[in-house]
PASEBA-1860 file (N, C-alpha, C; in nm, 3 decimals):
! residues 256
1> MSDRPDTL> 0.722/-0.303/-0.884/0.725/-0.457/-0.827/0.821/-0.589/-0.886 ~ 0.915/-0.667/-0.778/0.987/-0.780/-0.836/0.899/-0.812/-0.972 ~ 1.008/-0.876/-1.015/0.915/-0.979/-1.123/0.938/-1.109/-1.049 ~ 1.027/-1.122/-0.959/1.079/-1.252/-0.847/0.959/-1.337/-0.850 ~ 0.933/-1.426/-0.868/0.861/-1.575/-0.851/0.798/-1.563/-0.803 ~ 0.905/-1.562/-0.620/0.897/-1.605/-0.538/0.818/-1.490/-0.416 ~ 0.806/-1.321/-0.476/0.797/-1.283/-0.432/0.663/-1.167/-0.532 ~ 0.639/-1.239/-0.583/0.473/-1.225/-0.634/0.403/-1.171/-0.554
9> LRQFKILG> 0.249/-1.115/-0.534/0.139/-1.137/-0.479/0.020/-1.215/-0.536 ~ 0.004/-1.266/-0.450/-0.188/-1.370/-0.492/-0.294/-1.347/-0.435 ~ -0.395/-1.302/-0.482/-0.463/-1.217/-0.375/-0.655/-1.383/-0.359 ~ -0.634/-1.364/-0.180/-0.792/-1.458/-0.213/-0.829/-1.450/-0.164 ~ -0.966/-1.432/-0.099/-1.058/-1.359/0.000/-1.125/-1.422/0.059 ~ -1.137/-1.394/0.163/-1.143/-1.479/0.266/-1.324/-1.405/0.330 ~ -1.400/-1.473/0.310/-1.508/-1.412/0.382/-1.606/-1.270/0.308 ~ -1.528/-1.243/0.145/-1.548/-1.097/0.086/-1.407/-1.050/0.161
17> QPVHLATD> -1.349/-1.072/0.283/-1.157/-1.004/0.235/-1.051/-1.005/0.188 ~ -0.974/-1.004/0.153/-0.857/-1.030/0.071/-0.716/-1.050/0.134 ~ -0.680/-1.136/0.130/-0.566/-1.181/0.212/-0.493/-1.175/0.099 ~ -0.348/-1.182/0.094/-0.270/-1.168/0.031/-0.108/-1.275/0.026 ~ -0.110/-1.326/-0.089/-0.035/-1.530/-0.048/0.167/-1.509/-0.071 ~ 0.198/-1.468/-0.030/0.334/-1.503/-0.097/0.458/-1.539/0.018 ~ 0.555/-1.597/-0.050/0.685/-1.627/0.051/0.710/-1.591/0.045 ~ 0.743/-1.464/0.069/0.869/-1.354/0.094/0.801/-1.193/0.053
25> YTSWLIDR> 0.723/-1.115/0.194/0.653/-1.004/0.182/0.787/-0.893/0.233 ~ 0.871/-0.960/0.364/0.953/-0.878/0.341/1.019/-0.815/0.234 ~ 1.090/-0.903/0.087/1.101/-0.901/-0.013/1.053/-0.786/-0.086 ~ 0.975/-0.838/-0.150/0.840/-0.788/-0.214/0.850/-0.584/-0.136 ~ 0.857/-0.578/0.009/0.815/-0.447/0.058/0.930/-0.408/0.031 ~ 1.090/-0.420/0.010/1.206/-0.427/-0.011/1.194/-0.355/-0.165 ~ 1.137/-0.403/-0.260/1.098/-0.366/-0.324/1.018/-0.281/-0.380 ~ 0.955/-0.258/-0.365/0.852/-0.168/-0.341/0.918/0.012/-0.343
33> LQQGIGTH> 1.035/0.003/-0.187/1.059/0.150/-0.077/1.197/0.097/-0.175 ~ 1.220/0.038/-0.223/1.350/0.142/-0.268/1.303/0.158/-0.456 ~ 1.131/0.184/-0.499/1.102/0.232/-0.619/1.081/0.315/-0.538 ~ 1.034/0.368/-0.455/0.920/0.474/-0.392/0.781/0.458/-0.390 ~ 0.760/0.359/-0.409/0.625/0.333/-0.402/0.551/0.290/-0.236 ~ 0.530/0.339/-0.253/0.419/0.365/-0.099/0.314/0.247/-0.098 ~ 0.305/0.194/0.023/0.247/0.065/0.049/0.160/0.079/0.215 ~ -0.017/0.041/0.222/-0.045/0.056/0.381/-0.048/-0.160/0.347
41> VVTMNAEI> 0.051/-0.189/0.436/-0.014/-0.299/0.476/-0.137/-0.326/0.618 ~ -0.215/-0.416/0.612/-0.346/-0.438/0.718/-0.247/-0.590/0.720 ~ -0.193/-0.603/0.834/-0.285/-0.759/0.965/-0.374/-0.830/0.991 ~ -0.398/-0.923/0.867/-0.524/-0.998/0.905/-0.589/-1.050/0.953 ~ -0.636/-1.062/1.112/-0.678/-1.220/1.137/-0.826/-1.138/1.146 ~ -0.910/-1.293/1.222/-1.051/-1.346/1.238/-1.158/-1.239/1.277 ~ -1.085/-1.128/1.376/-1.190/-1.083/1.437/-1.153/-0.966/1.336 ~ -1.093/-0.978/1.240/-1.051/-0.788/1.191/-1.193/-0.806/1.089
49> VIQASHDP> -1.197/-0.946/1.005/-1.241/-0.982/0.868/-1.410/-1.042/0.912 ~ -1.499/-1.010/1.050/-1.606/-0.996/1.113/-1.660/-0.883/1.085 ~ -1.538/-0.714/1.211/-1.547/-0.641/1.187/-1.579/-0.603/1.106 ~ -1.511/-0.586/1.003/-1.509/-0.542/0.850/-1.677/-0.570/0.720 ~ -1.706/-0.709/0.772/-1.820/-0.775/0.741/-1.935/-0.620/0.823 ~ -1.951/-0.580/0.925/-2.042/-0.487/0.933/-1.921/-0.360/0.983 ~ -1.837/-0.319/0.911/-1.835/-0.219/0.898/-1.737/-0.135/0.780 ~ -1.833/-0.147/0.694/-1.760/-0.053/0.506/-1.648/-0.005/0.532
57> ELANIIGT> -1.673/0.097/0.608/-1.608/0.181/0.653/-1.391/0.150/0.620 ~ -1.429/-0.020/0.712/-1.290/-0.082/0.769/-1.305/-0.194/0.664 ~ -1.344/-0.225/0.592/-1.405/-0.304/0.475/-1.358/-0.229/0.377 ~ -1.352/-0.161/0.346/-1.327/-0.045/0.189/-1.155/-0.013/0.202 ~ -1.092/-0.034/0.337/-0.944/0.052/0.339/-0.941/-0.120/0.275 ~ -0.940/-0.216/0.404/-0.855/-0.359/0.420/-0.879/-0.388/0.271 ~ -1.016/-0.334/0.180/-0.982/-0.351/-0.027/-0.912/-0.348/-0.031 ~ -0.897/-0.179/-0.060/-0.754/-0.111/-0.119/-0.633/-0.081/-0.059
65> ADLVTPDG> -0.626/-0.160/0.046/-0.509/-0.142/0.089/-0.361/-0.275/0.014 ~ -0.219/-0.214/0.008/-0.130/-0.266/-0.067/-0.079/-0.378/-0.053 ~ -0.079/-0.410/0.103/-0.056/-0.570/0.066/-0.196/-0.610/0.243 ~ -0.217/-0.731/0.205/-0.321/-0.731/0.335/-0.287/-0.851/0.379 ~ -0.130/-0.958/0.534/-0.105/-1.019/0.554/-0.135/-1.137/0.619 ~ -0.093/-1.278/0.629/-0.281/-1.353/0.747/-0.167/-1.363/0.845 ~ -0.230/-1.274/0.937/-0.183/-1.193/1.057/-0.216/-1.368/1.230 ~ -0.391/-1.405/1.222/-0.397/-1.438/1.240/-0.400/-1.674/1.176
73> SGIIMALR> -0.414/-1.780/1.259/-0.409/-1.873/1.294/-0.572/-1.863/1.239 ~ -0.690/-1.815/1.219/-0.812/-1.783/1.217/-0.853/-1.835/0.993 ~ -0.758/-1.682/1.009/-0.655/-1.674/0.861/-0.608/-1.791/0.749 ~ -0.568/-1.871/0.856/-0.501/-1.952/0.787/-0.562/-2.107/0.792 ~ -0.691/-2.080/0.864/-0.775/-2.281/0.889/-0.840/-2.210/0.784 ~ -0.918/-2.098/0.757/-0.967/-2.099/0.670/-0.899/-2.097/0.481 ~ -0.800/-2.128/0.479/-0.710/-2.063/0.379/-0.803/-2.225/0.391 ~ -0.643/-2.346/0.433/-0.672/-2.449/0.399/-0.771/-2.508/0.437
81> LHGVEQPR> -0.889/-2.496/0.402/-1.012/-2.468/0.390/-1.041/-2.516/0.230 ~ -1.033/-2.402/0.172/-1.039/-2.425/0.017/-0.892/-2.439/-0.023 ~ -0.772/-2.586/0.030/-0.670/-2.599/0.011/-0.555/-2.533/0.007 ~ -0.539/-2.428/0.052/-0.401/-2.313/0.008/-0.405/-2.279/0.123 ~ -0.229/-2.382/0.088/-0.091/-2.314/0.239/-0.047/-2.270/0.255 ~ -0.135/-2.187/0.318/0.031/-2.018/0.332/0.087/-1.998/0.507 ~ 0.142/-2.011/0.523/0.182/-1.943/0.661/0.208/-1.877/0.744 ~ 0.116/-1.857/0.853/0.066/-1.664/0.929/0.205/-1.619/0.926
89> YAGIDLGE> 0.136/-1.516/0.942/0.257/-1.398/0.920/0.248/-1.320/1.014 ~ 0.246/-1.343/1.180/0.186/-1.247/1.231/0.260/-1.072/1.220 ~ 0.117/-0.955/1.285/0.234/-0.863/1.209/0.318/-0.793/1.333 ~ 0.326/-0.866/1.464/0.457/-0.873/1.598/0.543/-0.858/1.454 ~ 0.571/-0.999/1.400/0.744/-1.075/1.360/0.703/-0.985/1.240 ~ 0.677/-0.964/1.058/0.675/-0.859/1.021/0.724/-0.740/1.090 ~ 0.693/-0.667/1.162/0.715/-0.564/1.205/0.889/-0.567/1.273 ~ 0.893/-0.652/1.308/1.040/-0.655/1.305/1.155/-0.682/1.317
97> DLLRLAAQ> 1.055/-0.751/1.200/1.116/-0.756/1.024/1.244/-0.682/0.898 ~ 1.158/-0.572/0.920/1.121/-0.451/0.873/1.247/-0.451/0.863 ~ 1.204/-0.361/1.067/1.364/-0.342/1.209/1.439/-0.342/1.134 ~ 1.528/-0.457/1.082/1.534/-0.524/1.114/1.655/-0.490/0.990 ~ 1.588/-0.520/0.891/1.613/-0.493/0.784/1.662/-0.296/0.758 ~ 1.564/-0.291/0.865/1.584/-0.093/0.774/1.777/0.008/0.862 ~ 1.778/-0.094/0.971/1.892/-0.117/1.013/2.043/-0.163/0.950 ~ 2.028/-0.207/0.862/2.102/-0.293/0.797/2.205/-0.117/0.647
105> PEHNYSVL> 2.313/-0.182/0.674/2.387/-0.049/0.631/2.320/-0.025/0.484 ~ 2.365/-0.182/0.396/2.258/-0.124/0.287/2.123/-0.018/0.257 ~ 2.075/-0.124/0.368/1.902/0.032/0.331/1.918/0.154/0.434 ~ 1.936/0.164/0.619/1.938/0.251/0.656/1.822/0.311/0.623 ~ 1.717/0.252/0.651/1.584/0.288/0.584/1.554/0.418/0.761 ~ 1.447/0.535/0.793/1.404/0.612/0.848/1.279/0.454/0.969 ~ 1.310/0.498/1.058/1.175/0.456/1.104/1.073/0.592/1.213 ~ 0.958/0.543/1.238/0.902/0.684/1.318/0.828/0.541/1.392
113> FYGGKPEI> 0.778/0.539/1.528/0.705/0.468/1.657/0.609/0.591/1.698 ~ 0.468/0.519/1.642/0.345/0.586/1.694/0.250/0.537/1.729 ~ 0.170/0.602/1.818/0.076/0.460/1.910/0.108/0.443/2.093 ~ 0.031/0.383/2.094/0.102/0.281/2.276/0.050/0.432/2.384 ~ 0.066/0.374/2.496/0.107/0.478/2.603/0.210/0.522/2.566 ~ 0.330/0.649/2.640/0.407/0.774/2.689/0.511/0.622/2.692 ~ 0.457/0.610/2.778/0.628/0.473/2.847/0.665/0.354/2.791 ~ 0.509/0.341/2.755/0.527/0.196/2.681/0.586/0.205/2.485
121> VDRAAQKW> 0.537/0.350/2.413/0.600/0.387/2.254/0.747/0.373/2.276 ~ 0.847/0.452/2.423/0.968/0.518/2.452/1.043/0.380/2.549 ~ 1.010/0.283/2.558/1.053/0.156/2.544/1.010/0.078/2.475 ~ 0.986/0.037/2.354/0.993/-0.053/2.270/1.066/0.040/2.173 ~ 1.046/0.156/2.151/1.224/0.196/2.054/1.309/0.239/2.099 ~ 1.357/0.190/2.247/1.496/0.179/2.334/1.540/0.102/2.353 ~ 1.431/-0.014/2.286/1.420/-0.118/2.268/1.554/-0.162/2.213 ~ 1.514/-0.144/2.038/1.550/-0.151/1.919/1.558/-0.080/1.886
129> QTELPNLN> 1.645/0.066/1.949/1.806/0.141/1.960/1.878/0.029/2.013 ~ 1.798/-0.009/2.101/1.990/-0.088/2.149/1.992/-0.222/2.109 ~ 1.935/-0.240/2.033/1.956/-0.388/1.980/2.013/-0.388/1.856 ~ 1.936/-0.220/1.858/2.028/-0.238/1.645/2.042/-0.110/1.704 ~ 2.189/-0.109/1.747/2.266/0.072/1.732/2.233/0.168/1.621 ~ 2.280/0.081/1.472/2.266/0.186/1.345/2.136/0.232/1.328 ~ 2.008/0.194/1.403/1.824/0.184/1.363/1.849/0.320/1.366 ~ 1.778/0.452/1.258/1.760/0.563/1.279/1.625/0.624/1.330
137> IVGIEHGY> 1.586/0.575/1.409/1.453/0.638/1.427/1.379/0.781/1.493 ~ 1.326/0.818/1.326/1.313/0.978/1.331/1.263/1.020/1.425 ~ 1.157/0.898/1.446/1.024/1.019/1.560/0.923/0.887/1.650 ~ 0.931/0.919/1.766/0.805/0.842/1.850/0.737/0.910/1.921 ~ 0.692/0.861/1.915/0.531/0.952/1.982/0.383/0.883/2.026 ~ 0.378/0.866/2.094/0.292/0.826/2.217/0.128/0.850/2.145 ~ 0.012/0.762/2.163/-0.131/0.685/2.123/-0.176/0.866/2.210 ~ -0.156/0.960/2.313/-0.280/1.014/2.429/-0.210/1.067/2.332
145> IDSQQQTQ> -0.212/1.234/2.239/-0.130/1.295/2.214/-0.261/1.456/2.142 ~ -0.330/1.565/2.245/-0.395/1.697/2.160/-0.399/1.659/2.033 ~ -0.502/1.734/1.949/-0.478/1.815/1.869/-0.419/1.885/1.792 ~ -0.293/2.011/1.839/-0.247/2.054/1.883/-0.133/1.967/1.823 ~ -0.047/1.868/1.923/0.016/1.739/1.896/0.063/1.674/1.794 ~ -0.131/1.611/1.762/-0.151/1.546/1.642/-0.077/1.656/1.542 ~ -0.126/1.769/1.516/-0.059/1.881/1.488/0.093/1.879/1.392 ~ 0.183/1.864/1.454/0.271/1.873/1.490/0.330/1.726/1.448
153> LLHQIQTT> 0.281/1.617/1.498/0.346/1.479/1.531/0.319/1.486/1.256 ~ 0.194/1.506/1.260/0.175/1.512/1.084/0.334/1.595/1.022 ~ 0.325/1.703/1.061/0.420/1.847/1.016/0.539/1.735/1.030 ~ 0.581/1.672/1.090/0.715/1.596/1.112/0.739/1.467/1.061 ~ 0.603/1.468/1.029/0.622/1.355/0.962/0.636/1.378/0.806 ~ 0.578/1.442/0.787/0.639/1.556/0.600/0.724/1.582/0.587 ~ 0.805/1.668/0.709/0.924/1.705/0.697/1.028/1.608/0.680 ~ 0.991/1.508/0.815/1.104/1.358/0.768/1.179/1.284/0.633
161> QPKIILVA> 1.010/1.262/0.646/0.954/1.161/0.553/1.032/1.027/0.579 ~ 1.011/0.979/0.718/1.020/0.819/0.760/0.987/0.748/0.643 ~ 1.078/0.647/0.597/1.017/0.518/0.538/0.981/0.363/0.600 ~ 0.965/0.410/0.720/0.895/0.261/0.840/0.815/0.378/0.906 ~ 0.684/0.356/0.900/0.636/0.437/1.009/0.547/0.273/1.036 ~ 0.457/0.287/1.221/0.507/0.241/1.261/0.383/0.244/1.425 ~ 0.270/0.219/1.328/0.193/0.328/1.407/0.086/0.213/1.465 ~ 0.101/0.213/1.653/0.010/0.113/1.689/-0.108/0.193/1.814
169> LGMPRQEI> -0.232/0.133/1.690/-0.340/0.281/1.755/-0.468/0.161/1.773 ~ -0.444/0.011/1.734/-0.580/-0.088/1.727/-0.672/-0.079/1.593 ~ -0.700/-0.189/1.635/-0.763/-0.219/1.487/-0.977/-0.081/1.557 ~ -1.048/-0.009/1.465/-0.994/-0.012/1.344/-0.925/0.126/1.270 ~ -0.896/0.203/1.415/-0.820/0.304/1.429/-0.688/0.364/1.349 ~ -0.553/0.278/1.352/-0.496/0.249/1.328/-0.484/0.207/1.157 ~ -0.623/0.165/1.080/-0.639/0.185/0.922/-0.719/0.308/0.864 ~ -0.765/0.437/0.960/-0.807/0.456/0.958/-0.683/0.580/0.921
177> WIRDNFHL> -0.640/0.631/1.044/-0.487/0.770/1.025/-0.423/0.695/0.934 ~ -0.350/0.623/0.918/-0.285/0.561/0.750/-0.374/0.589/0.657 ~ -0.508/0.593/0.637/-0.570/0.624/0.506/-0.608/0.804/0.514 ~ -0.599/0.853/0.672/-0.562/0.916/0.651/-0.499/0.958/0.624 ~ -0.396/0.983/0.700/-0.286/1.065/0.669/-0.108/0.977/0.553 ~ -0.211/0.855/0.423/-0.085/0.825/0.395/0.029/0.947/0.276 ~ -0.027/1.021/0.265/-0.067/1.102/0.129/0.042/1.226/0.205 ~ 0.021/1.200/0.354/0.197/1.285/0.379/0.391/1.196/0.293
185> CPQAIWIG> 0.349/1.060/0.333/0.449/1.107/0.332/0.438/0.912/0.198 ~ 0.390/0.961/0.067/0.399/0.841/0.005/0.492/0.785/-0.084 ~ 0.604/0.695/0.043/0.733/0.669/-0.035/0.741/0.572/0.023 ~ 0.647/0.585/0.137/0.752/0.443/0.286/0.544/0.298/0.314 ~ 0.663/0.263/0.406/0.575/0.135/0.387/0.461/0.202/0.590 ~ 0.378/0.212/0.518/0.304/0.238/0.698/0.216/0.096/0.713 ~ 0.272/0.112/0.861/0.159/-0.041/0.864/0.075/-0.090/1.036 ~ 0.013/-0.065/1.076/0.003/-0.073/1.245/0.006/-0.204/1.274
193> VGGSFDVW> 0.067/-0.247/1.358/0.153/-0.332/1.456/0.097/-0.338/1.588 ~ -0.073/-0.260/1.607/-0.151/-0.367/1.743/-0.070/-0.322/1.879 ~ -0.103/-0.442/1.911/-0.028/-0.449/2.070/0.132/-0.465/2.064 ~ 0.146/-0.462/1.970/0.335/-0.493/1.915/0.451/-0.435/2.015 ~ 0.433/-0.270/2.025/0.458/-0.162/2.105/0.429/-0.226/2.329 ~ 0.342/-0.255/2.349/0.377/-0.347/2.427/0.456/-0.429/2.451 ~ 0.463/-0.588/2.384/0.573/-0.640/2.382/0.675/-0.624/2.332 ~ 0.694/-0.512/2.289/0.833/-0.505/2.275/0.898/-0.429/2.370
201> SGSKNRAP> 0.759/-0.326/2.453/0.869/-0.273/2.569/0.904/-0.359/2.647 ~ 0.837/-0.440/2.726/0.843/-0.549/2.797/0.724/-0.550/2.881 ~ 0.652/-0.495/2.788/0.531/-0.481/2.946/0.451/-0.633/2.895 ~ 0.419/-0.675/2.801/0.347/-0.763/2.829/0.386/-0.853/2.726 ~ 0.450/-1.010/2.752/0.461/-1.124/2.731/0.434/-1.239/2.560 ~ 0.475/-1.248/2.488/0.486/-1.360/2.349/0.401/-1.460/2.457 ~ 0.383/-1.572/2.371/0.336/-1.626/2.427/0.442/-1.774/2.271 ~ 0.552/-1.828/2.393/0.592/-1.947/2.390/0.618/-1.971/2.241
209> QYIRNLDL> 0.708/-2.014/2.154/0.737/-2.009/2.033/0.616/-2.179/1.982 ~ 0.655/-2.305/2.066/0.518/-2.411/2.080/0.411/-2.329/2.073 ~ 0.315/-2.298/2.200/0.164/-2.283/2.146/0.204/-2.130/2.030 ~ 0.295/-2.059/1.970/0.193/-2.006/1.853/0.214/-2.137/1.736 ~ 0.339/-2.226/1.727/0.284/-2.385/1.651/0.237/-2.450/1.624 ~ 0.169/-2.437/1.729/0.011/-2.515/1.743/-0.123/-2.358/1.703 ~ -0.063/-2.229/1.675/-0.144/-2.225/1.651/-0.282/-2.105/1.756 ~ -0.220/-2.095/1.811/-0.266/-2.113/2.016/-0.244/-1.975/2.056
217> EWMYRIAQ> -0.169/-1.895/2.024/-0.136/-1.767/2.087/-0.214/-1.650/2.101 ~ -0.341/-1.702/2.041/-0.543/-1.610/2.068/-0.524/-1.594/2.193 ~ -0.520/-1.776/2.237/-0.514/-1.866/2.375/-0.481/-1.749/2.483 ~ -0.347/-1.816/2.512/-0.207/-1.724/2.566/-0.271/-1.537/2.584 ~ -0.336/-1.479/2.431/-0.311/-1.313/2.473/-0.439/-1.357/2.553 ~ -0.510/-1.432/2.575/-0.625/-1.375/2.671/-0.656/-1.440/2.777 ~ -0.518/-1.553/2.809/-0.525/-1.563/2.961/-0.441/-1.446/3.016 ~ -0.311/-1.377/2.960/-0.262/-1.272/2.959/-0.408/-1.123/2.968
225> EPSRWRRA> -0.498/-1.104/2.980/-0.553/-1.010/2.857/-0.721/-1.074/2.926 ~ -0.746/-1.161/3.037/-0.892/-1.217/3.037/-1.029/-1.084/2.927 ~ -1.020/-1.010/3.019/-1.096/-0.896/2.950/-1.071/-0.873/2.789 ~ -0.984/-0.931/2.710/-1.002/-1.006/2.572/-1.102/-1.069/2.530 ~ -1.187/-1.173/2.630/-1.224/-1.243/2.588/-1.383/-1.209/2.520 ~ -1.385/-1.111/2.479/-1.552/-1.052/2.434/-1.513/-1.036/2.259 ~ -1.349/-1.000/2.302/-1.283/-0.988/2.109/-1.308/-1.130/2.071 ~ -1.206/-1.241/2.205/-1.223/-1.406/2.122/-1.386/-1.395/2.087
233> LALPKFAL> -1.453/-1.409/2.049/-1.652/-1.442/2.007/-1.584/-1.487/1.919 ~ -1.578/-1.370/1.879/-1.484/-1.320/1.703/-1.509/-1.501/1.619 ~ -1.430/-1.537/1.658/-1.353/-1.662/1.618/-1.433/-1.764/1.628 ~ -1.547/-1.811/1.710/-1.575/-1.936/1.683/-1.714/-1.884/1.542 ~ -1.773/-1.723/1.562/-1.852/-1.697/1.441/-1.778/-1.724/1.267 ~ -1.672/-1.631/1.294/-1.638/-1.692/1.162/-1.572/-1.831/1.128 ~ -1.535/-1.969/1.262/-1.544/-2.024/1.155/-1.610/-2.124/1.113 ~ -1.728/-2.105/1.186/-1.879/-2.122/1.179/-1.839/-2.017/1.023
241> LAVAERIW> -1.827/-1.914/0.959/-1.838/-1.833/0.848/-1.799/-1.923/0.771 ~ -1.589/-1.929/0.781/-1.590/-2.031/0.650/-1.595/-2.131/0.625 ~ -1.584/-2.180/0.710/-1.694/-2.388/0.718/-1.781/-2.322/0.609 ~ -1.870/-2.268/0.606/-1.999/-2.238/0.543/-1.995/-2.217/0.412 ~ -1.871/-2.084/0.397/-1.811/-2.007/0.304/-1.749/-2.169/0.156 ~ -1.693/-2.288/0.237/-1.618/-2.376/0.165/-1.711/-2.407/0.132 ~ -1.833/-2.477/0.228/-1.940/-2.543/0.113/-2.089/-2.468/0.022 ~ -2.019/-2.401/0.009/-2.116/-2.361/-0.035/-2.061/-2.206/-0.155
249> GKQKLAPK> -1.979/-2.203/-0.104/-1.921/-2.092/-0.167/-1.791/-2.105/-0.256 ~ -1.752/-2.000/-0.374/-1.639/-2.063/-0.414/-1.558/-1.965/-0.421 ~ -1.393/-2.024/-0.441/-1.266/-1.891/-0.429/-1.138/-1.937/-0.582 ~ -1.106/-1.856/-0.599/-0.982/-1.857/-0.682/-0.914/-1.771/-0.619 ~ -0.866/-1.846/-0.714/-0.648/-1.726/-0.667/-0.625/-1.636/-0.841 ~ -0.574/-1.515/-0.812/-0.536/-1.470/-0.833/-0.436/-1.341/-0.842 ~ -0.369/-1.247/-0.925/-0.274/-1.244/-0.880/-0.319/-1.087/-0.800 ~ -0.199/-1.037/-0.753/-0.272/-0.914/-0.702/-0.324/-0.822/-0.805
END
């Protein structure tokens, strides 16, 4: 890891789950790639924290991940309760930043897309190939494959050794899959990107920037997908628990 101050990570725990704080996550990740150090990235929001509170397997995966970024507005709110100022860094933004870096001539990092519906992942990959002609995409696979196709995908990953692996299987499935297969490509960045393929493919729209600036992107997603309202119930629960932790609990910042 680089010793530059702007890339050092600090860890802060929210309701028992760690989140890493930094001003430049991508530089930290690129430093690790250049050193041949693999990284499992978890993009954490309030829903994931609540889910991890009653799912020991998911909690363990988050606790042992190399990088946990502050994806949701609820995480930012909880940090502010403790006087910690940290910008939100959505998983889709991290994914886009990594793809743009991967396509730069001085990097030329290979990329693999896995997850989503067949037409979705194909259009998402094509979108980036069109925007970044130099992007080296070494694999595209949807998330509805059978066991034989899964074996072929894992063989492909082990053979091609992509440097960036984007996995869109939904939480916690994508995190479990990454943990189980990380050893096949131990020098890569593995990141669960959730619904990013849907946005990149054009099948869904992302909230306008002004809504994101107000930390209300979650409301926009519910408006687009009313079926998500049950998942949104985790938000008020998280808020109450975060306030209670602020009142009765104590947190300390520490290096990773």
